[in-house]
PDB file of N, CA, C and O in Angstrom:
ATOM      1  N   MET A   1      34.097  72.959  10.266  1.00  0.00           N
ATOM      2  CA  MET A   1      34.268  71.941   9.662  1.00  0.00           C
ATOM      3  C   MET A   1      34.821  72.580   8.300  1.00  0.00           C
ATOM      4  O   MET A   1      34.648  73.767   8.023  1.00  0.00           O
ATOM      5  N   TRP A   2      35.466  71.723   7.524  1.00  0.00           N
ATOM      6  CA  TRP A   2      35.876  72.134   6.563  1.00  0.00           C
ATOM      7  C   TRP A   2      35.068  72.029   5.646  1.00  0.00           C
ATOM      8  O   TRP A   2      34.458  70.966   5.756  1.00  0.00           O
ATOM      9  N   TYR A   3      34.598  72.912   4.343  1.00  0.00           N
ATOM     10  CA  TYR A   3      33.741  72.791   3.472  1.00  0.00           C
ATOM     11  C   TYR A   3      34.291  73.275   1.760  1.00  0.00           C
ATOM     12  O   TYR A   3      35.284  73.994   1.648  1.00  0.00           O
ATOM     13  N   ASP A   4      33.885  73.018   1.101  1.00  0.00           N
ATOM     14  CA  ASP A   4      34.473  73.569  -0.168  1.00  0.00           C
ATOM     15  C   ASP A   4      33.319  74.510  -0.553  1.00  0.00           C
ATOM     16  O   ASP A   4      32.191  74.021  -0.612  1.00  0.00           O
ATOM     17  N   PHE A   5      33.500  75.838  -0.826  1.00  0.00           N
ATOM     18  CA  PHE A   5      32.397  76.746  -1.577  1.00  0.00           C
ATOM     19  C   PHE A   5      32.454  77.464  -2.969  1.00  0.00           C
ATOM     20  O   PHE A   5      33.263  78.253  -3.457  1.00  0.00           O
ATOM     21  N   ARG A   6      31.523  77.009  -3.337  1.00  0.00           N
ATOM     22  CA  ARG A   6      31.152  77.295  -4.893  1.00  0.00           C
ATOM     23  C   ARG A   6      30.718  78.221  -5.128  1.00  0.00           C
ATOM     24  O   ARG A   6      29.496  78.246  -4.977  1.00  0.00           O
ATOM     25  N   TRP A   7      31.403  79.565  -5.641  1.00  0.00           N
ATOM     26  CA  TRP A   7      31.148  80.567  -5.887  1.00  0.00           C
ATOM     27  C   TRP A   7      30.967  80.809  -7.711  1.00  0.00           C
ATOM     28  O   TRP A   7      31.723  80.399  -8.591  1.00  0.00           O
ATOM     29  N   ILE A   8      29.626  81.658  -7.860  1.00  0.00           N
ATOM     30  CA  ILE A   8      29.748  81.815  -9.264  1.00  0.00           C
ATOM     31  C   ILE A   8      29.329  83.157  -9.410  1.00  0.00           C
ATOM     32  O   ILE A   8      29.610  83.645  -8.316  1.00  0.00           O
ATOM     33  N   ASP A   9      28.907  83.903  -9.994  1.00  0.00           N
ATOM     34  CA  ASP A   9      28.869  85.256 -10.620  1.00  0.00           C
ATOM     35  C   ASP A   9      27.193  85.577  -9.744  1.00  0.00           C
ATOM     36  O   ASP A   9      26.884  86.640  -9.205  1.00  0.00           O
ATOM     37  N   TRP A  10      26.343  84.339  -9.825  1.00  0.00           N
ATOM     38  CA  TRP A  10      24.802  84.856  -9.344  1.00  0.00           C
ATOM     39  C   TRP A  10      25.083  85.292  -7.845  1.00  0.00           C
ATOM     40  O   TRP A  10      24.833  86.384  -7.334  1.00  0.00           O
ATOM     41  N   ASN A  11      25.822  83.871  -7.109  1.00  0.00           N
ATOM     42  CA  ASN A  11      25.473  83.834  -5.681  1.00  0.00           C
ATOM     43  C   ASN A  11      26.596  85.237  -5.123  1.00  0.00           C
ATOM     44  O   ASN A  11      26.104  85.954  -4.251  1.00  0.00           O
ATOM     45  N   LEU A  12      27.810  85.544  -5.533  1.00  0.00           N
ATOM     46  CA  LEU A  12      28.078  86.686  -5.447  1.00  0.00           C
ATOM     47  C   LEU A  12      27.562  88.045  -5.435  1.00  0.00           C
ATOM     48  O   LEU A  12      27.676  88.994  -4.659  1.00  0.00           O
ATOM     49  N   SER A  13      26.948  87.842  -6.559  1.00  0.00           N
ATOM     50  CA  SER A  13      26.194  89.578  -6.473  1.00  0.00           C
ATOM     51  C   SER A  13      24.980  89.711  -5.174  1.00  0.00           C
ATOM     52  O   SER A  13      24.744  90.675  -4.445  1.00  0.00           O
ATOM     53  N   LYS A  14      24.359  88.388  -5.217  1.00  0.00           N
ATOM     54  CA  LYS A  14      23.198  88.174  -4.333  1.00  0.00           C
ATOM     55  C   LYS A  14      24.233  88.600  -2.741  1.00  0.00           C
ATOM     56  O   LYS A  14      23.693  89.365  -1.942  1.00  0.00           O
ATOM     57  N   ILE A  15      25.340  88.181  -2.482  1.00  0.00           N
ATOM     58  CA  ILE A  15      25.776  88.413  -1.229  1.00  0.00           C
ATOM     59  C   ILE A  15      26.360  89.616  -0.973  1.00  0.00           C
ATOM     60  O   ILE A  15      26.618  90.014   0.163  1.00  0.00           O
ATOM     61  N   GLU A  16      26.648  90.398  -2.288  1.00  0.00           N
ATOM     62  CA  GLU A  16      27.583  91.606  -2.154  1.00  0.00           C
ATOM     63  C   GLU A  16      26.146  92.493  -2.091  1.00  0.00           C
ATOM     64  O   GLU A  16      26.245  93.450  -1.323  1.00  0.00           O
ATOM     65  N   SER A  17      24.885  92.368  -2.722  1.00  0.00           N
ATOM     66  CA  SER A  17      23.825  93.113  -2.647  1.00  0.00           C
ATOM     67  C   SER A  17      23.516  93.419  -1.283  1.00  0.00           C
ATOM     68  O   SER A  17      22.810  94.351  -0.896  1.00  0.00           O
ATOM     69  N   HIS A  18      24.123  92.526  -0.558  1.00  0.00           N
ATOM     70  CA  HIS A  18      23.874  92.645   1.435  1.00  0.00           C
ATOM     71  C   HIS A  18      25.157  93.254   1.479  1.00  0.00           C
ATOM     72  O   HIS A  18      25.163  92.407   2.373  1.00  0.00           O
ATOM     73  N   ALA A  19      26.223  93.829   1.443  1.00  0.00           N
ATOM     74  CA  ALA A  19      27.468  94.172   1.346  1.00  0.00           C
ATOM     75  C   ALA A  19      28.079  92.712   2.466  1.00  0.00           C
ATOM     76  O   ALA A  19      28.648  93.009   3.516  1.00  0.00           O
ATOM     77  N   VAL A  20      27.962  91.836   2.246  1.00  0.00           N
ATOM     78  CA  VAL A  20      28.912  90.713   3.156  1.00  0.00           C
ATOM     79  C   VAL A  20      29.663  90.297   1.824  1.00  0.00           C
ATOM     80  O   VAL A  20      29.332  90.510   0.657  1.00  0.00           O
ATOM     81  N   SER A  21      30.752  89.654   2.329  1.00  0.00           N
ATOM     82  CA  SER A  21      31.827  89.031   1.854  1.00  0.00           C
ATOM     83  C   SER A  21      31.951  87.484   1.783  1.00  0.00           C
ATOM     84  O   SER A  21      31.454  86.792   2.672  1.00  0.00           O
ATOM     85  N   THR A  22      32.584  86.962   0.773  1.00  0.00           N
ATOM     86  CA  THR A  22      33.172  85.529   0.656  1.00  0.00           C
ATOM     87  C   THR A  22      33.583  84.744   1.878  1.00  0.00           C
ATOM     88  O   THR A  22      33.104  83.688   2.291  1.00  0.00           O
ATOM     89  N   ASP A  23      34.765  85.616   2.471  1.00  0.00           N
ATOM     90  CA  ASP A  23      35.053  85.445   3.679  1.00  0.00           C
ATOM     91  C   ASP A  23      34.222  85.043   4.728  1.00  0.00           C
ATOM     92  O   ASP A  23      34.289  83.996   5.373  1.00  0.00           O
ATOM     93  N   GLU A  24      33.150  86.303   4.881  1.00  0.00           N
ATOM     94  CA  GLU A  24      32.457  86.288   5.797  1.00  0.00           C
ATOM     95  C   GLU A  24      31.687  85.297   6.013  1.00  0.00           C
ATOM     96  O   GLU A  24      31.597  84.688   7.079  1.00  0.00           O
ATOM     97  N   CYS A  25      31.042  85.064   4.933  1.00  0.00           N
ATOM     98  CA  CYS A  25      30.033  83.997   4.392  1.00  0.00           C
ATOM     99  C   CYS A  25      30.675  82.203   5.266  1.00  0.00           C
ATOM    100  O   CYS A  25      30.099  81.434   6.035  1.00  0.00           O
ATOM    101  N   GLU A  26      32.073  82.178   4.635  1.00  0.00           N
ATOM    102  CA  GLU A  26      32.601  81.079   4.340  1.00  0.00           C
ATOM    103  C   GLU A  26      33.084  80.912   6.330  1.00  0.00           C
ATOM    104  O   GLU A  26      32.975  79.760   6.750  1.00  0.00           O
ATOM    105  N   TRP A  27      33.485  81.821   7.221  1.00  0.00           N
ATOM    106  CA  TRP A  27      33.829  81.692   8.360  1.00  0.00           C
ATOM    107  C   TRP A  27      32.549  81.593   9.012  1.00  0.00           C
ATOM    108  O   TRP A  27      32.898  80.774   9.862  1.00  0.00           O
ATOM    109  N   VAL A  28      31.327  81.803   9.267  1.00  0.00           N
ATOM    110  CA  VAL A  28      30.120  81.886   9.772  1.00  0.00           C
ATOM    111  C   VAL A  28      30.040  80.425   9.501  1.00  0.00           C
ATOM    112  O   VAL A  28      30.557  79.708  10.358  1.00  0.00           O
ATOM    113  N   VAL A  29      29.344  79.687   8.196  1.00  0.00           N
ATOM    114  CA  VAL A  29      29.086  78.585   7.916  1.00  0.00           C
ATOM    115  C   VAL A  29      30.179  77.526   8.170  1.00  0.00           C
ATOM    116  O   VAL A  29      29.795  76.357   8.212  1.00  0.00           O
ATOM    117  N   ARG A  30      31.401  77.765   8.332  1.00  0.00           N
ATOM    118  CA  ARG A  30      32.469  76.912   8.928  1.00  0.00           C
ATOM    119  C   ARG A  30      32.328  76.742  10.578  1.00  0.00           C
ATOM    120  O   ARG A  30      32.629  75.710  11.176  1.00  0.00           O
ATOM    121  N   ARG A  31      31.806  77.968  11.206  1.00  0.00           N
ATOM    122  CA  ARG A  31      32.200  77.872  12.498  1.00  0.00           C
ATOM    123  C   ARG A  31      30.793  77.891  13.608  1.00  0.00           C
ATOM    124  O   ARG A  31      30.920  78.262  14.775  1.00  0.00           O
ATOM    125  N   ASN A  32      29.447  77.424  13.020  1.00  0.00           N
ATOM    126  CA  ASN A  32      28.118  77.582  13.406  1.00  0.00           C
ATOM    127  C   ASN A  32      27.442  76.074  13.068  1.00  0.00           C
ATOM    128  O   ASN A  32      27.515  75.473  11.996  1.00  0.00           O
ATOM    129  N   VAL A  33      26.872  75.713  14.106  1.00  0.00           N
ATOM    130  CA  VAL A  33      25.754  74.910  13.743  1.00  0.00           C
ATOM    131  C   VAL A  33      24.578  75.126  12.730  1.00  0.00           C
ATOM    132  O   VAL A  33      23.541  75.685  13.086  1.00  0.00           O
ATOM    133  N   PRO A  34      24.746  74.736  11.651  1.00  0.00           N
ATOM    134  CA  PRO A  34      23.544  74.748  10.835  1.00  0.00           C
ATOM    135  C   PRO A  34      21.832  74.390  10.928  1.00  0.00           C
ATOM    136  O   PRO A  34      21.565  73.235  11.258  1.00  0.00           O
ATOM    137  N   ARG A  35      20.930  75.122  10.712  1.00  0.00           N
ATOM    138  CA  ARG A  35      19.652  75.052  10.662  1.00  0.00           C
ATOM    139  C   ARG A  35      18.934  74.229   9.235  1.00  0.00           C
ATOM    140  O   ARG A  35      19.031  74.691   8.098  1.00  0.00           O
ATOM    141  N   LEU A  36      18.347  73.174   9.508  1.00  0.00           N
ATOM    142  CA  LEU A  36      18.105  72.805   8.013  1.00  0.00           C
ATOM    143  C   LEU A  36      16.535  73.158   7.663  1.00  0.00           C
ATOM    144  O   LEU A  36      15.929  72.724   8.643  1.00  0.00           O
ATOM    145  N   SER A  37      15.685  73.660   6.863  1.00  0.00           N
ATOM    146  CA  SER A  37      14.642  74.294   6.555  1.00  0.00           C
ATOM    147  C   SER A  37      14.701  73.562   5.267  1.00  0.00           C
ATOM    148  O   SER A  37      15.486  73.904   4.383  1.00  0.00           O
ATOM    149  N   GLY A  38      13.848  72.513   5.137  1.00  0.00           N
ATOM    150  CA  GLY A  38      13.461  71.942   3.349  1.00  0.00           C
ATOM    151  C   GLY A  38      14.640  71.321   2.835  1.00  0.00           C
ATOM    152  O   GLY A  38      14.944  70.198   3.235  1.00  0.00           O
ATOM    153  N   GLU A  39      15.434  72.006   1.878  1.00  0.00           N
ATOM    154  CA  GLU A  39      16.586  71.710   1.534  1.00  0.00           C
ATOM    155  C   GLU A  39      17.540  72.493   1.448  1.00  0.00           C
ATOM    156  O   GLU A  39      18.509  72.122   0.784  1.00  0.00           O
ATOM    157  N   LYS A  40      17.568  74.120   2.237  1.00  0.00           N
ATOM    158  CA  LYS A  40      18.166  74.461   2.592  1.00  0.00           C
ATOM    159  C   LYS A  40      18.712  74.788   3.867  1.00  0.00           C
ATOM    160  O   LYS A  40      18.024  74.621   4.874  1.00  0.00           O
ATOM    161  N   PHE A  41      20.076  75.312   3.949  1.00  0.00           N
ATOM    162  CA  PHE A  41      20.618  75.355   5.693  1.00  0.00           C
ATOM    163  C   PHE A  41      20.569  76.629   6.025  1.00  0.00           C
ATOM    164  O   PHE A  41      20.249  77.518   5.237  1.00  0.00           O
ATOM    165  N   THR A  42      20.827  76.771   6.998  1.00  0.00           N
ATOM    166  CA  THR A  42      21.173  78.484   7.695  1.00  0.00           C
ATOM    167  C   THR A  42      22.043  78.131   8.572  1.00  0.00           C
ATOM    168  O   THR A  42      22.163  77.010   9.066  1.00  0.00           O
ATOM    169  N   ALA A  43      22.857  79.353   8.853  1.00  0.00           N
ATOM    170  CA  ALA A  43      23.886  79.695   9.721  1.00  0.00           C
ATOM    171  C   ALA A  43      24.004  80.674   9.940  1.00  0.00           C
ATOM    172  O   ALA A  43      24.089  81.498   9.029  1.00  0.00           O
ATOM    173  N   THR A  44      24.065  81.032  11.242  1.00  0.00           N
ATOM    174  CA  THR A  44      23.663  82.401  11.937  1.00  0.00           C
ATOM    175  C   THR A  44      24.910  82.333  12.887  1.00  0.00           C
ATOM    176  O   THR A  44      25.359  81.409  13.566  1.00  0.00           O
ATOM    177  N   GLY A  45      25.353  83.755  12.681  1.00  0.00           N
ATOM    178  CA  GLY A  45      26.653  84.069  13.535  1.00  0.00           C
ATOM    179  C   GLY A  45      27.446  85.105  13.546  1.00  0.00           C
ATOM    180  O   GLY A  45      27.010  86.097  12.962  1.00  0.00           O
ATOM    181  N   ARG A  46      28.700  85.199  14.136  1.00  0.00           N
ATOM    182  CA  ARG A  46      29.265  86.337  14.014  1.00  0.00           C
ATOM    183  C   ARG A  46      30.384  86.088  13.296  1.00  0.00           C
ATOM    184  O   ARG A  46      30.965  85.015  13.454  1.00  0.00           O
ATOM    185  N   THR A  47      30.916  87.169  12.278  1.00  0.00           N
ATOM    186  CA  THR A  47      31.930  87.124  11.261  1.00  0.00           C
ATOM    187  C   THR A  47      33.194  87.503  12.491  1.00  0.00           C
ATOM    188  O   THR A  47      33.068  87.705  13.699  1.00  0.00           O
ATOM    189  N   LYS A  48      34.474  87.496  11.576  1.00  0.00           N
ATOM    190  CA  LYS A  48      35.395  87.646  12.111  1.00  0.00           C
ATOM    191  C   LYS A  48      35.908  88.891  13.425  1.00  0.00           C
ATOM    192  O   LYS A  48      36.575  88.974  14.456  1.00  0.00           O
ATOM    193  N   SER A  49      34.992  89.753  12.440  1.00  0.00           N
ATOM    194  CA  SER A  49      35.078  91.165  12.811  1.00  0.00           C
ATOM    195  C   SER A  49      33.793  91.227  13.962  1.00  0.00           C
ATOM    196  O   SER A  49      33.844  92.144  14.782  1.00  0.00           O
ATOM    197  N   GLY A  50      32.879  90.454  14.012  1.00  0.00           N
ATOM    198  CA  GLY A  50      31.963  90.558  15.377  1.00  0.00           C
ATOM    199  C   GLY A  50      30.596  90.602  14.406  1.00  0.00           C
ATOM    200  O   GLY A  50      29.595  89.994  14.784  1.00  0.00           O
ATOM    201  N   ARG A  51      30.591  91.183  13.415  1.00  0.00           N
ATOM    202  CA  ARG A  51      29.391  91.311  12.749  1.00  0.00           C
ATOM    203  C   ARG A  51      28.481  89.899  12.618  1.00  0.00           C
ATOM    204  O   ARG A  51      28.880  88.768  12.340  1.00  0.00           O
ATOM    205  N   GLN A  52      27.053  90.386  12.931  1.00  0.00           N
ATOM    206  CA  GLN A  52      26.148  89.139  12.913  1.00  0.00           C
ATOM    207  C   GLN A  52      25.662  89.057  11.728  1.00  0.00           C
ATOM    208  O   GLN A  52      24.955  89.983  11.331  1.00  0.00           O
ATOM    209  N   ILE A  53      25.921  87.952  10.899  1.00  0.00           N
ATOM    210  CA  ILE A  53      25.074  87.428   9.513  1.00  0.00           C
ATOM    211  C   ILE A  53      24.495  86.370   9.931  1.00  0.00           C
ATOM    212  O   ILE A  53      24.685  85.824  11.018  1.00  0.00           O
ATOM    213  N   LYS A  54      23.286  85.826   8.524  1.00  0.00           N
ATOM    214  CA  LYS A  54      22.890  84.957   8.470  1.00  0.00           C
ATOM    215  C   LYS A  54      23.165  84.582   7.157  1.00  0.00           C
ATOM    216  O   LYS A  54      23.158  85.367   6.209  1.00  0.00           O
ATOM    217  N   VAL A  55      23.464  83.117   7.076  1.00  0.00           N
ATOM    218  CA  VAL A  55      23.859  82.552   5.450  1.00  0.00           C
ATOM    219  C   VAL A  55      22.802  81.561   5.098  1.00  0.00           C
ATOM    220  O   VAL A  55      22.664  80.669   5.935  1.00  0.00           O
ATOM    221  N   VAL A  56      22.277  81.526   4.394  1.00  0.00           N
ATOM    222  CA  VAL A  56      21.296  80.541   3.658  1.00  0.00           C
ATOM    223  C   VAL A  56      22.393  80.116   2.379  1.00  0.00           C
ATOM    224  O   VAL A  56      23.143  80.637   1.555  1.00  0.00           O
ATOM    225  N   TYR A  57      21.899  78.761   2.857  1.00  0.00           N
ATOM    226  CA  TYR A  57      22.668  77.996   1.902  1.00  0.00           C
ATOM    227  C   TYR A  57      22.209  76.801   1.286  1.00  0.00           C
ATOM    228  O   TYR A  57      21.142  76.513   1.829  1.00  0.00           O
ATOM    229  N   LEU A  58      22.649  75.537  -0.039  1.00  0.00           N
ATOM    230  CA  LEU A  58      22.188  74.277  -0.123  1.00  0.00           C
ATOM    231  C   LEU A  58      23.882  73.604   0.290  1.00  0.00           C
ATOM    232  O   LEU A  58      24.929  74.250   0.245  1.00  0.00           O
ATOM    233  N   LYS A  59      23.745  72.336   0.632  1.00  0.00           N
ATOM    234  CA  LYS A  59      24.811  71.337   0.548  1.00  0.00           C
ATOM    235  C   LYS A  59      24.625  70.431  -0.760  1.00  0.00           C
ATOM    236  O   LYS A  59      23.681  69.649  -0.877  1.00  0.00           O
ATOM    237  N   GLU A  60      25.954  70.676  -2.065  1.00  0.00           N
ATOM    238  CA  GLU A  60      25.600  70.434  -3.046  1.00  0.00           C
ATOM    239  C   GLU A  60      25.676  68.723  -2.906  1.00  0.00           C
ATOM    240  O   GLU A  60      25.011  67.871  -3.496  1.00  0.00           O
ATOM    241  N   ASP A  61      26.865  68.560  -1.781  1.00  0.00           N
ATOM    242  CA  ASP A  61      27.485  67.188  -1.753  1.00  0.00           C
ATOM    243  C   ASP A  61      28.455  67.603  -0.281  1.00  0.00           C
ATOM    244  O   ASP A  61      28.856  68.725   0.031  1.00  0.00           O
ATOM    245  N   SER A  62      28.666  66.246   0.493  1.00  0.00           N
ATOM    246  CA  SER A  62      28.585  66.200   1.785  1.00  0.00           C
ATOM    247  C   SER A  62      30.081  67.548   2.295  1.00  0.00           C
ATOM    248  O   SER A  62      30.336  68.125   3.352  1.00  0.00           O
ATOM    249  N   PHE A  63      30.649  67.558   1.089  1.00  0.00           N
ATOM    250  CA  PHE A  63      31.959  68.951   1.229  1.00  0.00           C
ATOM    251  C   PHE A  63      31.352  70.217   0.846  1.00  0.00           C
ATOM    252  O   PHE A  63      31.423  71.219   1.557  1.00  0.00           O
ATOM    253  N   THR A  64      30.812  70.177  -0.170  1.00  0.00           N
ATOM    254  CA  THR A  64      30.579  71.568  -0.992  1.00  0.00           C
ATOM    255  C   THR A  64      29.297  72.085  -0.875  1.00  0.00           C
ATOM    256  O   THR A  64      28.228  71.555  -1.180  1.00  0.00           O
ATOM    257  N   VAL A  65      29.545  73.296  -0.347  1.00  0.00           N
ATOM    258  CA  VAL A  65      28.610  74.145  -0.156  1.00  0.00           C
ATOM    259  C   VAL A  65      27.953  75.192  -1.236  1.00  0.00           C
ATOM    260  O   VAL A  65      28.965  75.553  -1.835  1.00  0.00           O
ATOM    261  N   PHE A  66      26.912  75.856  -1.806  1.00  0.00           N
ATOM    262  CA  PHE A  66      26.519  76.634  -2.303  1.00  0.00           C
ATOM    263  C   PHE A  66      25.672  77.317  -2.211  1.00  0.00           C
ATOM    264  O   PHE A  66      24.559  76.989  -2.621  1.00  0.00           O
ATOM    265  N   VAL A  67      26.014  78.998  -1.401  1.00  0.00           N
ATOM    266  CA  VAL A  67      25.449  80.162  -0.465  1.00  0.00           C
ATOM    267  C   VAL A  67      24.704  80.589  -1.523  1.00  0.00           C
ATOM    268  O   VAL A  67      25.123  81.090  -2.567  1.00  0.00           O
ATOM    269  N   ILE A  68      23.099  80.272  -1.065  1.00  0.00           N
ATOM    270  CA  ILE A  68      22.075  80.981  -1.553  1.00  0.00           C
ATOM    271  C   ILE A  68      22.060  82.909  -1.218  1.00  0.00           C
ATOM    272  O   ILE A  68      21.648  83.625  -2.131  1.00  0.00           O
ATOM    273  N   THR A  69      22.466  83.475  -0.068  1.00  0.00           N
ATOM    274  CA  THR A  69      22.274  84.837   0.406  1.00  0.00           C
ATOM    275  C   THR A  69      22.668  84.942   1.686  1.00  0.00           C
ATOM    276  O   THR A  69      22.644  84.170   2.644  1.00  0.00           O
ATOM    277  N   ALA A  70      22.935  85.742   1.565  1.00  0.00           N
ATOM    278  CA  ALA A  70      23.459  85.821   3.331  1.00  0.00           C
ATOM    279  C   ALA A  70      23.179  87.724   3.542  1.00  0.00           C
ATOM    280  O   ALA A  70      23.312  88.581   2.668  1.00  0.00           O
ATOM    281  N   PHE A  71      22.846  87.879   4.717  1.00  0.00           N
ATOM    282  CA  PHE A  71      22.770  89.627   5.471  1.00  0.00           C
ATOM    283  C   PHE A  71      22.894  89.305   6.781  1.00  0.00           C
ATOM    284  O   PHE A  71      23.029  88.271   7.435  1.00  0.00           O
ATOM    285  N   ASP A  72      22.801  90.632   7.018  1.00  0.00           N
ATOM    286  CA  ASP A  72      22.630  91.240   8.539  1.00  0.00           C
ATOM    287  C   ASP A  72      21.470  90.550   9.535  1.00  0.00           C
ATOM    288  O   ASP A  72      20.329  90.388   9.102  1.00  0.00           O
ATOM    289  N   PHE A  73      21.768  90.228  10.646  1.00  0.00           N
ATOM    290  CA  PHE A  73      20.989  89.433  11.552  1.00  0.00           C
ATOM    291  C   PHE A  73      20.743  90.132  12.908  1.00  0.00           C
ATOM    292  O   PHE A  73      20.089  89.567  13.784  1.00  0.00           O
TER     293      PHE A  73
END
């Protein structure tokens, strides 16, 4: 599915602290079925390089994703 991702210094530093890139986050969110937990979504899957990560995010609207964090899973 196509989404627009909103990246700001705060969420960039969160994923960078776990050595995850924006490309990896976007790849996993776009290609995996999300799970809803309260207001947060999680997507777990493999990146293009085969790394298994979990991405935690909010949907700001139907097409905009705001990643909270991402890490190896």
